[in-house]
C-alpha positions as CSV (number, residue, x, y, z in Angstrom):
1,M,-42.2,11.9,13.9
2,P,-41.5,8.3,14.9
3,R,-38.1,6.7,14.2
4,Y,-37.5,3.2,13.1
5,K,-34.9,0.5,13.2
6,L,-34.2,-2.5,11.1
7,V,-34.2,-5.8,12.9
8,N,-33.7,-9.0,10.9
9,G,-34.8,-7.3,7.7
10,E,-38.0,-5.9,9.4
11,T,-38.7,-2.2,10.0
12,I,-39.7,-1.7,13.7
13,Q,-40.7,1.6,15.4
14,L,-38.4,2.6,18.3
15,T,-39.9,2.3,21.8
16,A,-40.3,5.3,24.0
17,E,-37.1,4.3,25.9
18,E,-35.2,4.0,22.6
19,E,-36.5,7.3,21.4
20,A,-35.4,9.0,24.7
21,Q,-31.9,7.4,24.4
22,R,-31.6,8.6,20.8
23,D,-32.7,12.1,21.7
24,A,-30.1,12.1,24.5
25,E,-27.4,11.0,22.0
26,E,-28.4,13.7,19.5
27,Q,-28.4,16.3,22.2
28,A,-24.9,15.3,23.3
29,W,-23.7,15.4,19.7
30,N,-25.2,18.9,19.3
31,N,-23.7,20.1,22.6
32,G,-20.2,19.1,21.3
33,A,-20.5,21.1,18.0
34,F,-18.5,24.1,19.3
35,D,-15.7,21.9,20.7
36,R,-15.5,20.0,17.4
37,A,-15.4,23.3,15.4
38,M,-12.7,24.7,17.7
39,A,-10.6,21.5,17.4
40,D,-10.8,21.7,13.6
41,L,-9.9,25.4,13.6
42,R,-6.9,24.8,15.9
43,Q,-5.7,21.9,13.7
44,K,-5.8,24.1,10.6
45,R,-4.1,26.9,12.5
46,N,-1.4,24.6,13.8
47,I,-0.6,23.4,10.3
48,L,-0.2,27.0,9.1
49,L,2.1,27.7,12.0
50,K,4.2,24.6,11.3
51,E,4.6,25.7,7.7
52,T,6.5,28.8,9.0
53,D,8.2,27.4,12.0
54,Y,11.5,27.1,10.2
55,L,11.5,30.9,9.8
56,A,11.4,31.4,13.6
57,L,14.6,29.4,14.3
58,S,17.3,31.2,16.2
59,D,19.5,31.8,13.2
60,N,16.7,33.6,11.3
61,T,15.2,37.1,11.9
62,L,11.5,37.2,11.3
63,S,10.2,40.0,9.2
64,T,7.6,42.2,10.9
65,E,5.0,40.9,8.4
66,M,5.8,37.3,9.3
67,T,5.7,38.0,13.0
68,T,2.3,39.7,12.6
69,Y,1.0,36.8,10.5
70,R,2.2,34.2,13.1
71,Q,0.7,36.2,16.0
72,S,-2.6,36.5,14.1
73,L,-2.7,32.8,13.7
74,R,-2.1,32.2,17.4
75,D,-4.8,34.8,18.3
76,I,-7.4,33.4,15.8
77,T,-9.3,31.4,18.5
78,N,-9.6,34.4,20.9
79,G,-13.1,35.5,21.7
80,L,-14.9,32.8,19.7
81,T,-18.0,31.6,21.5
82,T,-20.3,30.0,18.9
83,V,-20.0,27.6,16.0
84,D,-21.1,30.4,13.6
85,E,-18.2,32.6,14.8
86,V,-15.7,29.7,14.3
87,N,-17.1,29.1,10.8
88,A,-16.8,32.8,9.9
89,V,-13.1,33.1,10.9
90,T,-11.1,35.1,8.3
91,W,-7.6,33.6,8.0
92,P,-4.7,36.0,7.8
93,T,-2.8,36.3,4.6
94,K,0.6,34.8,4.6
95,P,3.3,37.4,3.6
């Protein structure tokens, strides 16, 4: 299906070269989907870890449940290889 661009208010079909360039841009975007999904996952994970950082200070003793929760958060990215796996992550429950 041809693609079009708007030039000075006029709709013009893309040239073969422009189509190839657009295809390459779309392919590059699709190739980066896993990296973007992992970055989003890590960002959310880091926020959850920060919320409990104060509990891990040297003057506090972490409960076993909290230690397990924090370790589960750190391990949440292990073994993920596809965007679908990243999207299907089950977050641990905060004690």
